[in-house]
DSSP file (Angstrom, degrees, kcal/mol; ACC not computed):
  #  RESIDUE AA STRUCTURE BP1 BP2  ACC     N-H-->O    O-->H-N    N-H-->O    O-->H-N    TCO  KAPPA ALPHA  PHI   PSI    X-CA   Y-CA   Z-CA
    1    1 A M     >        0   0    0      0, 0.0     4,-2.8     0, 0.0     5,-0.2   0.000 360.0 360.0 360.0 -42.3  -46.3   46.6    0.9
    2    2 A T  H  >  +     0   0    0      1,-0.2     4,-2.9     2,-0.2     5,-0.2   0.860 360.0  53.4 -68.9 -31.8  -44.7   49.5   -0.9
    3    3 A D  H  > S+     0   0    0      2,-0.2     4,-2.3     1,-0.2    -1,-0.2   0.931 112.4  44.8 -63.7 -43.3  -44.8   51.6    2.2
    4    4 A K  H  > S+     0   0    0      2,-0.2     4,-2.2     1,-0.2    -2,-0.2   0.922 115.4  47.3 -64.2 -44.1  -43.0   48.9    4.2
    5    5 A A  H  X S+     0   0    0     -4,-2.8     4,-2.7     2,-0.2    -2,-0.2   0.894 110.4  53.4 -64.7 -39.5  -40.6   48.4    1.3
    6    6 A Y  H  X S+     0   0    0     -4,-2.9     4,-2.4     2,-0.2    -2,-0.2   0.933 110.3  46.3 -61.4 -46.3  -40.0   52.1    1.1
    7    7 A L  H  X S+     0   0    0     -4,-2.3     4,-2.0     1,-0.2    -1,-0.2   0.892 113.6  48.9 -65.0 -39.0  -39.1   52.4    4.7
    8    8 A A  H  X S+     0   0    0     -4,-2.2     4,-2.4     2,-0.2    -1,-0.2   0.890 110.7  51.1 -66.1 -38.8  -36.8   49.3    4.5
    9    9 A L  H  X S+     0   0    0     -4,-2.7     4,-2.7     2,-0.2    -2,-0.2   0.898 108.6  51.4 -64.9 -40.4  -35.1   50.8    1.5
   10   10 A K  H  X S+     0   0    0     -4,-2.4     4,-2.6     2,-0.2    -2,-0.2   0.907 110.9  48.2 -61.6 -41.7  -34.6   54.1    3.4
   11   11 A A  H  X S+     0   0    0     -4,-2.0     4,-2.4     2,-0.2    -2,-0.2   0.905 111.1  50.8 -65.3 -41.4  -33.0   52.2    6.2
   12   12 A F  H  X S+     0   0    0     -4,-2.4     4,-1.1     2,-0.2    -2,-0.2   0.930 111.8  47.5 -59.9 -46.6  -30.8   50.3    3.8
   13   13 A A  H ><>S+     0   0    0     -4,-2.7     5,-2.8     1,-0.2     3,-0.8   0.935 111.4  50.4 -60.5 -47.2  -29.7   53.5    2.2
   14   14 A R  H ><5S+     0   0    0     -4,-2.6     3,-1.9     1,-0.3    -1,-0.2   0.888 104.3  58.3 -59.8 -40.4  -29.0   55.1    5.6
   15   15 A K  H 3<5S+     0   0    0     -4,-2.4    -1,-0.3     1,-0.3    -2,-0.2   0.814 109.5  45.9 -57.9 -30.3  -26.9   52.1    6.6
   16   16 A H  T <<5S-     0   0    0     -4,-1.1    -1,-0.3    -3,-0.8    -2,-0.2   0.171 126.5 -97.9-102.3  17.1  -24.7   52.8    3.6
   17   17 A G  T < 5S+     0   0    0     -3,-1.9     2,-0.3     1,-0.3    -3,-0.2   0.646  85.3 120.1  83.0  15.3  -24.4   56.5    4.2
   18   18 A C      < -     0   0    0     -5,-2.8     2,-0.4    -6,-0.2    -1,-0.3  -0.838  49.0-147.0-113.8 149.7  -27.1   57.7    1.8
   19   19 A R  E     -a   51   0A   0     31,-2.3    33,-2.8    -2,-0.3     2,-0.5  -0.934   0.7-156.9-114.9 141.2  -30.3   59.6    2.4
   20   20 A I  E     +a   52   0A   0     -2,-0.4     2,-0.3    31,-0.2    33,-0.2  -0.979  26.2 175.5-112.0 123.1  -33.6   59.3    0.6
   21   21 A I  E     -a   53   0A   0     31,-2.8    33,-2.2    -2,-0.5     2,-0.5  -0.894  33.0-123.5-129.0 155.7  -35.7   62.4    0.9
   22   22 A E  E     +a   54   0A   0     -2,-0.3     2,-0.3    31,-0.2    33,-0.2  -0.858  47.8 148.8 -94.3 133.6  -39.0   63.8   -0.4
   23   23 A A        -     0   0    0     31,-2.7     2,-1.0    -2,-0.5     3,-0.1  -0.975  58.1 -92.0-156.1 163.4  -38.5   67.1   -2.2
   24   24 A D    >>  -     0   0    0     -2,-0.3     3,-1.2     1,-0.2     4,-0.6  -0.771  39.2-158.3 -81.0 105.5  -39.9   69.3   -5.0
   25   25 A I  H >> S+     0   0    0     -2,-1.0     3,-1.3     1,-0.3     4,-1.2   0.840  85.2  61.9 -60.6 -36.6  -37.6   68.0   -7.8
   26   26 A Q  H 34 S+     0   0    0      1,-0.3     4,-0.4     2,-0.2    -1,-0.3   0.820  99.9  55.2 -62.2 -29.2  -38.1   71.1   -9.9
   27   27 A T  H <4 S+     0   0    0     -3,-1.2    -1,-0.3     1,-0.2    -2,-0.2   0.707 108.9  49.0 -75.0 -17.9  -36.5   73.3   -7.2
   28   28 A L  H X< S+     0   0    0     -3,-1.3     3,-1.8    -4,-0.6     6,-0.3   0.698  86.3  87.2 -90.6 -21.1  -33.4   71.0   -7.2
   29   29 A E  T 3< S+     0   0    0     -4,-1.2    -1,-0.1     1,-0.3    -2,-0.1   0.802  96.6  36.0 -54.2 -37.0  -32.8   71.0  -11.0
   30   30 A D  T 3  S+     0   0    0     -4,-0.4    -1,-0.3    -3,-0.2    -2,-0.1   0.393  93.3 106.7 -99.7   3.6  -30.7   74.1  -11.1
   31   31 A K  S X  S-     0   0    0     -3,-1.8     3,-1.6     1,-0.1    -3,-0.0  -0.622  82.5 -96.1 -83.8 141.8  -28.9   73.6   -7.8
   32   32 A P  T 3  S+     0   0    0      0, 0.0    -1,-0.1     0, 0.0     3,-0.1  -0.248 105.2  17.2 -57.6 137.7  -25.3   72.6   -7.9
   33   33 A G  T 3  S+     0   0    0      1,-0.3    14,-0.6    -3,-0.1     2,-0.4   0.212  93.2 120.5  90.3 -14.9  -24.6   68.9   -7.6
   34   34 A W  E <   -B   46   0A   0     -3,-1.6    -1,-0.3    -6,-0.3    12,-0.2  -0.678  41.1-168.2 -89.7 136.5  -28.1   67.7   -8.4
   35   35 A S  E     -B   45   0A   0     10,-2.9    10,-2.2    -2,-0.4     2,-0.1  -0.940  14.4-145.4-121.7 106.0  -28.8   65.4  -11.4
   36   36 A P  E     -B   44   0A   0      0, 0.0     8,-0.3     0, 0.0     5,-0.1  -0.429  31.8-101.7 -66.7 144.8  -32.5   65.0  -12.3
   37   37 A A    >   -     0   0    0      6,-2.9     3,-0.8     1,-0.1     6,-0.2  -0.528  30.1-143.6 -66.0 127.5  -33.4   61.6  -13.6
   38   38 A P  T 3  S+     0   0    0      0, 0.0    -1,-0.1     0, 0.0     3,-0.1   0.756  92.1  44.1 -70.8 -24.2  -33.7   62.0  -17.4
   39   39 A Y  T 3  S+     0   0    0      1,-0.1     2,-0.3     2,-0.0    -2,-0.1   0.412 117.2  38.6-105.3   3.1  -36.6   59.6  -18.0
   40   40 A C    X   -     0   0    0     -3,-0.8     3,-0.6     3,-0.2    -3,-0.1  -0.988  65.3-144.4-149.0 146.1  -38.9   60.6  -15.1
   41   41 A N  T 3  S+     0   0    0     -2,-0.3   -16,-0.1     1,-0.2   -15,-0.1   0.350  89.5  66.4 -91.1   6.7  -39.6   64.1  -13.7
   42   42 A N  T 3  S+     0   0    0     15,-0.1    13,-1.8   -17,-0.1     2,-0.3   0.222  88.9  62.7-119.6  16.7  -39.9   63.0  -10.1
   43   43 A L  E <   + C   0  54A   0     -3,-0.6    -6,-2.9    11,-0.2     2,-0.3  -0.991  47.6 167.9-140.3 148.5  -36.4   61.8   -9.0
   44   44 A A  E     -BC  36  53A   0      9,-2.1     9,-3.2    -2,-0.3     2,-0.4  -0.983  16.8-147.4-152.7 155.0  -33.0   63.4   -8.7
   45   45 A V  E     -BC  35  52A   0    -10,-2.2   -10,-2.9    -2,-0.3     2,-0.6  -0.961  12.0-156.8-126.6 146.8  -29.7   62.5   -7.1
   46   46 A H  E  >> -BC  34  51A   0      5,-2.8     5,-1.9    -2,-0.4     4,-0.9  -0.888  20.7-174.0-114.0  93.7  -26.9   64.4   -5.5
   47   47 A W  T >45S+     0   0    0     -2,-0.6     3,-0.9   -14,-0.6    -1,-0.2   0.919  79.2  46.0 -60.5 -49.6  -24.2   61.9   -6.1
   48   48 A E  T 345S+     0   0    0    -15,-0.3    -1,-0.2     1,-0.3   -14,-0.1   0.895 117.8  43.6 -62.6 -40.2  -21.5   63.6   -4.1
   49   49 A G  T 345S-     0   0    0    -16,-0.2    -1,-0.3     2,-0.1    -2,-0.2   0.511 108.1-127.5 -82.3  -4.7  -23.8   64.3   -1.1
   50   50 A M  T <<5 +     0   0    0     -4,-0.9   -31,-2.3    -3,-0.9     2,-0.4   0.953  59.5 140.6  55.9  56.0  -25.2   60.7   -1.4
   51   51 A I  E   < -aC  19  46A   0     -5,-1.9    -5,-2.8   -33,-0.2     2,-0.5  -0.990  38.3-164.0-130.1 136.4  -28.8   61.8   -1.5
   52   52 A V  E     -aC  20  45A   0    -33,-2.8   -31,-2.8    -2,-0.4     2,-0.4  -0.990  16.0-165.2-115.8 125.5  -31.7   60.5   -3.6
   53   53 A A  E     +aC  21  44A   0     -9,-3.2    -9,-2.1    -2,-0.5     2,-0.3  -0.875   9.5 176.1-112.7 144.6  -34.7   62.8   -3.8
   54   54 A H  E     -aC  22  43A   0    -33,-2.2   -31,-2.7    -2,-0.4   -11,-0.2  -0.971  20.8-135.7-139.3 154.9  -38.2   62.0   -4.9
   55   55 A D    >   -     0   0    0    -13,-1.8     3,-0.9    -2,-0.3   -31,-0.1  -0.298  47.0 -83.5 -95.0-168.7  -41.5   63.8   -5.1
   56   56 A K  T 3  S+     0   0    0      1,-0.2   -32,-0.1    -2,-0.1   -14,-0.0   0.695 123.1  57.1 -71.3 -17.7  -44.9   62.4   -4.1
   57   57 A E  T 3  S+     0   0    0    -15,-0.1    -1,-0.2     2,-0.1   -15,-0.1  -0.029  76.5 134.0-106.3  30.3  -45.4   60.7   -7.4
   58   58 A Y    <   -     0   0    0     -3,-0.9     2,-0.4   -16,-0.1   -15,-0.1  -0.310  51.7-128.6 -77.1 161.9  -42.3   58.5   -7.6
   59   59 A L     >  -     0   0    0      1,-0.1     4,-2.1    46,-0.0     3,-0.3  -0.943  13.8-135.7-108.3 134.6  -42.2   54.8   -8.6
   60   60 A L  H  > S+     0   0    0     -2,-0.4     4,-2.2     1,-0.2     5,-0.2   0.867 104.3  54.9 -59.4 -38.7  -40.4   52.5   -6.2
   61   61 A G  H  > S+     0   0    0      1,-0.2     4,-1.7     2,-0.2    -1,-0.2   0.892 109.3  47.2 -62.3 -39.4  -38.6   50.7   -9.0
   62   62 A E  H  > S+     0   0    0     -3,-0.3     4,-2.4     2,-0.2    -1,-0.2   0.845 108.4  55.8 -70.2 -33.5  -37.2   53.9  -10.4
   63   63 A L  H  X S+     0   0    0     -4,-2.1     4,-2.5     2,-0.2    -2,-0.2   0.904 105.7  51.8 -63.2 -41.1  -36.2   55.0   -6.8
   64   64 A I  H  X S+     0   0    0     -4,-2.2     4,-1.9     2,-0.2    -2,-0.2   0.912 108.8  51.4 -61.0 -42.1  -34.1   51.7   -6.6
   65   65 A H  H  X S+     0   0    0     -4,-1.7     4,-1.3     2,-0.2    -2,-0.2   0.940 111.3  46.0 -61.1 -47.3  -32.5   52.6   -9.9
   66   66 A E  H  X S+     0   0    0     -4,-2.4     4,-1.2     1,-0.2    -1,-0.2   0.872 109.2  55.4 -65.6 -35.7  -31.5   56.1   -8.8
   67   67 A L  H  X S+     0   0    0     -4,-2.5     4,-3.0     1,-0.2     5,-0.4   0.871 102.6  58.4 -61.7 -35.5  -30.3   54.7   -5.5
   68   68 A G  H  X S+     0   0    0     -4,-1.9     4,-2.0     1,-0.2     5,-0.2   0.869  99.5  56.8 -60.7 -37.2  -28.0   52.4   -7.6
   69   69 A H  H  < S+     0   0    0     -4,-1.3     4,-0.3     1,-0.2    -1,-0.2   0.869 114.7  39.0 -60.8 -34.7  -26.5   55.5   -9.1
   70   70 A V  H  < S+     0   0    0     -4,-1.2    -2,-0.2    -3,-0.3    -1,-0.2   0.899 129.9  24.7 -83.8 -42.9  -25.5   56.7   -5.6
   71   71 A L  H  < S+     0   0    0     -4,-3.0    78,-3.0     1,-0.1    79,-0.6   0.794 126.1  40.6 -96.0 -30.2  -24.5   53.4   -4.0
   72   72 A A  S  < S+     0   0    0     -4,-2.0     2,-0.4    -5,-0.4    -3,-0.2   0.303 101.9  74.5-106.9   9.3  -23.4   51.1   -6.8
   73   73 A C        -     0   0    0     -4,-0.3     7,-0.1    -5,-0.2    76,-0.0  -0.979  55.3-160.5-126.0 133.8  -21.5   53.5   -9.0
   74   74 A S  S    S+     0   0    0     -2,-0.4    -1,-0.1     2,-0.1    -4,-0.1   0.387  82.8  56.4 -89.7   4.2  -18.1   55.0   -8.4
   75   75 A S  S    S-     0   0    0     -6,-0.1     5,-0.1     1,-0.1    -2,-0.0  -0.941  97.7 -92.3-130.2 154.4  -18.8   57.8  -10.9
   76   76 A P    >>  -     0   0    0      0, 0.0     3,-2.3     0, 0.0     4,-0.6  -0.163  48.7 -96.9 -60.1 161.2  -21.6   60.4  -11.0
   77   77 A P  G >4 S+     0   0    0      0, 0.0     3,-1.1     0, 0.0     5,-0.0   0.839 122.8  57.0 -51.0 -40.6  -24.8   59.5  -13.0
   78   78 A E  G 34 S+     0   0    0      1,-0.2     0, 0.0     3,-0.0     0, 0.0   0.643 115.5  38.4 -70.2 -10.5  -23.7   61.3  -16.1
   79   79 A K  G <4 S+     0   0    0     -3,-2.3     2,-0.3     2,-0.1    -1,-0.2   0.325  99.3  93.2-117.2   5.1  -20.5   59.2  -16.2
   80   80 A S  S << S-     0   0    0     -3,-1.1     2,-0.5    -4,-0.6    -7,-0.1  -0.747  77.9-113.8-104.5 149.4  -21.9   55.8  -15.1
   81   81 A G    >   -     0   0    0     -2,-0.3     3,-1.4     1,-0.1     4,-0.4  -0.673  20.8-141.4 -79.6 124.5  -23.1   53.0  -17.3
   82   82 A E  T 3  S+     0   0    0     -2,-0.5     3,-0.5     1,-0.3    -1,-0.1   0.833 100.0  41.3 -57.2 -36.1  -26.8   52.5  -16.8
   83   83 A L  T >  S+     0   0    0      1,-0.2     3,-1.2     2,-0.1     4,-0.4   0.479  88.5  91.2 -93.7  -0.9  -26.6   48.7  -17.0
   84   84 A N  T <  S+     0   0    0     -3,-1.4    -1,-0.2     1,-0.3    -2,-0.1   0.722  99.8  31.8 -66.1 -19.7  -23.5   48.4  -15.0
   85   85 A F  T 3> S+     0   0    0     -3,-0.5     4,-2.4    -4,-0.4    -1,-0.3   0.110  83.1 113.8-123.2  21.2  -25.5   48.0  -11.8
   86   86 A F  H <> S+     0   0    0     -3,-1.2     4,-2.1     1,-0.2     5,-0.1   0.899  80.2  49.4 -60.0 -43.4  -28.6   46.3  -13.2
   87   87 A G  H  > S+     0   0    0     44,-0.5     4,-2.1    -4,-0.4    -1,-0.2   0.867 108.9  53.4 -64.8 -36.7  -27.9   43.1  -11.3
   88   88 A W  H  > S+     0   0    0      2,-0.2     4,-2.4     1,-0.2    -2,-0.2   0.930 107.8  51.2 -61.7 -46.3  -27.5   45.1   -8.1
   89   89 A E  H  X S+     0   0    0     -4,-2.4     4,-2.9     1,-0.2    -2,-0.2   0.924 108.9  50.8 -56.8 -46.3  -30.9   46.7   -8.6
   90   90 A W  H  X S+     0   0    0     -4,-2.1     4,-2.6     1,-0.2    -1,-0.2   0.917 109.9  49.1 -60.5 -44.9  -32.5   43.3   -9.1
   91   91 A V  H  X S+     0   0    0     -4,-2.1     4,-2.5     2,-0.2    -1,-0.2   0.900 112.1  49.2 -63.1 -40.0  -31.0   42.0   -5.9
   92   92 A V  H  X S+     0   0    0     -4,-2.4     4,-1.8     2,-0.2    -2,-0.2   0.940 110.9  49.7 -62.8 -47.1  -32.2   45.1   -4.0
   93   93 A A  H  <>S+     0   0    0     -4,-2.9     5,-2.8     1,-0.2     6,-0.4   0.907 113.7  45.7 -59.6 -42.7  -35.7   44.8   -5.4
   94   94 A C  H ><5S+     0   0    0     -4,-2.6     3,-1.4     1,-0.2    -1,-0.2   0.905 108.1  57.2 -66.4 -41.4  -35.8   41.1   -4.4
   95   95 A K  H 3<5S+     0   0    0     -4,-2.5    -1,-0.2     1,-0.3    -2,-0.2   0.856 113.1  40.0 -57.7 -36.7  -34.4   41.9   -1.0
   96   96 A F  T 3<5S-     0   0    0     -4,-1.8    -1,-0.3    -5,-0.1    -2,-0.2   0.241 115.1-111.8-102.9  13.0  -37.3   44.3   -0.3
   97   97 A G  T < 5S+     0   0    0     -3,-1.4    -3,-0.2    -4,-0.1     3,-0.1   0.759  88.0 107.9  71.5  26.6  -40.0   42.2   -1.9
   98   98 A V     >< +     0   0    0     -5,-2.8     4,-2.6    -6,-0.2    -4,-0.2  -0.058  27.9 128.1-125.7  33.5  -40.7   44.5   -4.9
   99   99 A E  H  > S+     0   0    0     -6,-0.4     4,-3.0     1,-0.2     5,-0.2   0.911  75.6  48.8 -58.1 -45.4  -39.3   42.5   -7.7
  100  100 A D  H  > S+     0   0    0      2,-0.2     4,-2.2     1,-0.2    -1,-0.2   0.904 112.2  48.5 -65.3 -40.2  -42.4   42.7   -9.9
  101  101 A L  H  > S+     0   0    0      2,-0.2     4,-1.9     1,-0.2    -1,-0.2   0.916 113.6  48.3 -61.7 -42.4  -42.7   46.5   -9.4
  102  102 A W  H  X S+     0   0    0     -4,-2.6     4,-1.2     2,-0.2    -2,-0.2   0.932 109.3  51.4 -64.4 -46.5  -39.1   46.9  -10.2
  103  103 A R  H >< S+     0   0    0     -4,-3.0     3,-0.6     1,-0.2     4,-0.2   0.911 109.2  51.9 -57.4 -42.5  -39.3   44.7  -13.4
  104  104 A E  H >< S+     0   0    0     -4,-2.2     3,-1.2     1,-0.2    -1,-0.2   0.897 108.3  50.4 -61.6 -40.1  -42.3   46.8  -14.6
  105  105 A S  H 3< S+     0   0    0     -4,-1.9     3,-0.3     1,-0.2    -1,-0.2   0.698 109.4  53.2 -72.0 -16.8  -40.3   50.0  -14.1
  106  106 A C  T X< S+     0   0    0     -4,-1.2     3,-2.4    -3,-0.6    10,-0.3   0.355  73.5 108.4 -95.7   4.4  -37.4   48.5  -16.1
  107  107 A K  T <  S+     0   0    0     -3,-1.2    10,-2.4     1,-0.3    11,-0.3   0.768  80.1  47.8 -58.9 -26.3  -39.5   47.6  -19.1
  108  108 A D  T 3  S+     0   0    0     -3,-0.3    -1,-0.3    -4,-0.2     2,-0.2   0.371  76.6 129.0 -97.2   5.4  -38.0   50.4  -21.3
  109  109 A Y    <   -     0   0    0     -3,-2.4     7,-2.4     1,-0.1     2,-0.7  -0.437  59.8-131.6 -59.1 125.0  -34.3   49.6  -20.4
  110  110 A A  B     -D  115   0B   0      5,-0.2     5,-0.2    -2,-0.2     2,-0.1  -0.725  27.0-173.2 -84.9 115.3  -32.6   49.3  -23.7
  111  111 A L        -     0   0    0      3,-2.7     5,-0.0    -2,-0.7   -28,-0.0  -0.349  45.9 -87.5 -91.8-177.6  -30.4   46.2  -23.8
  112  112 A N  S    S+     0   0    0      1,-0.2     3,-0.1    -2,-0.1    -2,-0.0   0.778 123.4  15.0 -63.0 -25.8  -28.1   45.5  -26.7
  113  113 A Y  S    S-     0   0    0      1,-0.3     2,-0.3     0, 0.0    -1,-0.2   0.520 130.0  -0.6-129.1 -11.9  -30.8   43.8  -28.7
  114  114 A S  S    S-     0   0    0     -5,-0.1    -3,-2.7     5,-0.0    -1,-0.3  -0.978  77.1 -83.1-169.2 164.5  -34.2   44.6  -27.2
  115  115 A D  B >   -D  110   0B   0     -2,-0.3     3,-1.5    -5,-0.2     4,-0.5  -0.648  42.5-120.5 -78.6 145.5  -36.0   46.5  -24.5
  116  116 A F  G >  S+     0   0    0     -7,-2.4     3,-1.5   -10,-0.3    -9,-0.2   0.879 112.2  55.4 -53.8 -42.6  -36.1   44.5  -21.2
  117  117 A G  G 3  S+     0   0    0    -10,-2.4    -1,-0.3   -11,-0.3   -10,-0.1   0.665  97.5  63.6 -68.9 -16.6  -39.9   44.6  -21.2
  118  118 A D  G <  S+     0   0    0     -3,-1.5    -1,-0.3   -11,-0.3    -2,-0.2   0.590  88.2  90.7 -81.6 -10.3  -40.1   43.0  -24.7
  119  119 A L  S <  S-     0   0    0     -3,-1.5     2,-0.0    -4,-0.5    -5,-0.0  -0.522  83.6-111.3 -84.8 152.2  -38.4   39.8  -23.3
  120  120 A S     >  -     0   0    0     -2,-0.2     4,-2.9     1,-0.1     5,-0.2  -0.330  37.5-101.6 -70.2 163.8  -40.4   36.9  -22.0
  121  121 A R  H  > S+     0   0    0      1,-0.2     4,-2.7     2,-0.2     5,-0.2   0.919 124.5  49.5 -57.0 -45.6  -40.0   36.2  -18.2
  122  122 A P  H  > S+     0   0    0      0, 0.0     4,-2.0     0, 0.0    -1,-0.2   0.896 111.9  49.0 -62.0 -36.9  -37.5   33.3  -18.8
  123  123 A E  H  > S+     0   0    0      2,-0.2     4,-2.2     1,-0.2    -2,-0.2   0.918 111.1  49.8 -66.7 -41.9  -35.5   35.6  -21.1
  124  124 A Q  H  X S+     0   0    0     -4,-2.9     4,-2.9     1,-0.2     5,-0.2   0.920 108.2  54.2 -59.1 -43.3  -35.6   38.4  -18.5
  125  125 A D  H  X S+     0   0    0     -4,-2.7     4,-2.6    -5,-0.2    -1,-0.2   0.910 107.9  49.1 -58.7 -43.1  -34.4   35.8  -15.9
  126  126 A R  H  X S+     0   0    0     -4,-2.0     4,-2.0     2,-0.2    -1,-0.2   0.919 111.9  48.7 -63.4 -42.8  -31.4   34.9  -18.0
  127  127 A V  H  X S+     0   0    0     -4,-2.2     4,-2.5     1,-0.2    -2,-0.2   0.922 113.0  48.3 -60.6 -44.1  -30.5   38.6  -18.5
  128  128 A L  H  X S+     0   0    0     -4,-2.9     4,-2.6     2,-0.2    -2,-0.2   0.881 108.7  52.0 -68.6 -38.3  -30.8   39.2  -14.8
  129  129 A L  H  X S+     0   0    0     -4,-2.6     4,-2.2     2,-0.2    -1,-0.2   0.907 112.1  47.3 -63.6 -39.8  -28.7   36.2  -13.8
  130  130 A T  H  X S+     0   0    0     -4,-2.0     4,-2.1     2,-0.2    -2,-0.2   0.920 112.8  49.1 -64.3 -43.7  -26.0   37.4  -16.1
  131  131 A A  H  X S+     0   0    0     -4,-2.5     4,-2.2     1,-0.2   -44,-0.5   0.871 109.7  52.2 -64.8 -36.9  -26.3   41.0  -14.7
  132  132 A R  H  X S+     0   0    0     -4,-2.6     4,-2.3     2,-0.2    -1,-0.2   0.924 108.0  50.4 -65.6 -44.0  -26.1   39.6  -11.1
  133  133 A R  H  X S+     0   0    0     -4,-2.2     4,-2.2     1,-0.2    -2,-0.2   0.910 111.2  49.5 -59.1 -41.4  -22.9   37.7  -11.9
  134  134 A A  H  X S+     0   0    0     -4,-2.1     4,-1.9     1,-0.2    -1,-0.2   0.891 109.3  52.0 -64.7 -38.7  -21.4   40.9  -13.4
  135  135 A A  H  <>S+     0   0    0     -4,-2.2     5,-2.8     2,-0.2     6,-0.8   0.879 108.2  51.2 -65.7 -37.4  -22.5   42.8  -10.2
  136  136 A V  H ><5S+     0   0    0     -4,-2.3     3,-1.4     4,-0.2    -2,-0.2   0.934 109.6  50.2 -63.0 -45.4  -20.7   40.2   -8.1
  137  137 A K  H 3<5S+     0   0    0     -4,-2.2    -2,-0.2     1,-0.3    -1,-0.2   0.842 109.0  52.2 -62.0 -33.5  -17.6   40.5  -10.2
  138  138 A R  T 3<5S-     0   0    0     -4,-1.9    -1,-0.3    -5,-0.1    -2,-0.2   0.507 118.2-113.1 -80.3  -3.8  -17.7   44.3   -9.8
  139  139 A G  T < 5S+     0   0    0     -3,-1.4    -3,-0.2    -4,-0.4    -2,-0.1   0.687  84.0 121.7  80.5  18.9  -18.0   43.9   -6.0
  140  140 A L  S   <S+     0   0    0     -5,-2.8     7,-2.8     1,-0.2     2,-0.4   0.657  73.5  42.8 -86.7 -17.7  -21.6   45.3   -5.8
  141  141 A I  E     -E  146   0C   0     -6,-0.8     2,-0.4     5,-0.2    -2,-0.2  -0.996  67.8-179.6-131.3 126.3  -22.9   42.1   -4.3
  142  142 A K  E >  S-E  145   0C   0      3,-2.7     3,-2.0    -2,-0.4    -6,-0.0  -0.994  73.1  -8.3-130.5 129.6  -21.1   40.3   -1.5
  143  143 A A  T 3  S-     0   0    0     -2,-0.4    -1,-0.1     1,-0.3    -7,-0.0   0.855 130.9 -56.4  53.3  37.2  -22.3   37.1    0.2
  144  144 A G  T 3  S+     0   0    0      1,-0.2    -1,-0.3    -3,-0.1    -8,-0.0   0.434 116.4 112.4  80.0   0.0  -25.6   37.5   -1.8
  145  145 A E  E <  S-E  142   0C   0     -3,-2.0    -3,-2.7   -50,-0.0    -1,-0.2  -0.863  70.4-117.8-110.4 138.6  -26.2   41.0   -0.4
  146  146 A P  E     -E  141   0C   0      0, 0.0     2,-0.2     0, 0.0    -5,-0.2  -0.524  40.1-176.6 -70.4 138.6  -26.1   44.3   -2.3
  147  147 A V        -     0   0    0     -7,-2.8     2,-0.4    -2,-0.2  -131,-0.0  -0.756  26.6-103.9-128.0 174.0  -23.4   46.7   -0.9
  148  148 A S        -     0   0    0     -2,-0.2   -76,-0.2     1,-0.1     3,-0.1  -0.844  11.3-161.4-100.6 138.0  -22.2   50.2   -1.5
  149  149 A V  S    S+     0   0    0    -78,-3.0   -77,-0.1    -2,-0.4    -1,-0.1   0.425  89.0  66.7 -90.9  -0.1  -19.0   50.8   -3.5
  150  150 A R              0   0    0    -79,-0.6    -1,-0.2  -134,-0.1   -78,-0.1   0.690 360.0 360.0 -94.3 -21.8  -18.9   54.3   -2.0
  151  151 A R              0   0    0    -80,-0.2    -2,-0.1    -3,-0.1    -1,-0.1   0.325 360.0 360.0-139.2 360.0  -18.3   53.4    1.7
C-alpha cells in the first residue's frame, strides 16, 4: 500500500509543480536553499525549487508533512507555522489511503494543550475537523481537494 501511495503522492506533487526525489540528505544539508527537516534526519525541502528529498528510510507521514511545507505554505519552512497546514496534511493522507500512517507520524505534534498522539481518537478527530476548516479558509482545500498555494 505505501508503495502505491508513494507513487500517487509523487504524481500529486508533480501535478502541482513539485518534485519528490530520493537523495542522500546529509549531502544536501550545506547546499544553498535546502532545509533539512528538524525532527527527522531523512527529509529535506528546497522550498524555492519546490523539491522534497528523502533518503531510503523516510516515513510516508513525514513526507506528507514536508510536502505541505512546499505546496501549502506561502513562506519557506523556517517562516511557516507548523500547524497552519495540518488540515491540508490530513486531507492528503486520507486521499492517498495512509491516514493511520500519517496520524502515527504526527503523534508528537505539539498542540496548544497536548501532543496530538496523547489525544483519544475522537479528540484527534475534533482537532482535525477544526484544522480542515482552517485549511479551507486559507484556500488550501478547494472542493474537498488539497491544492497548492504556490501555483
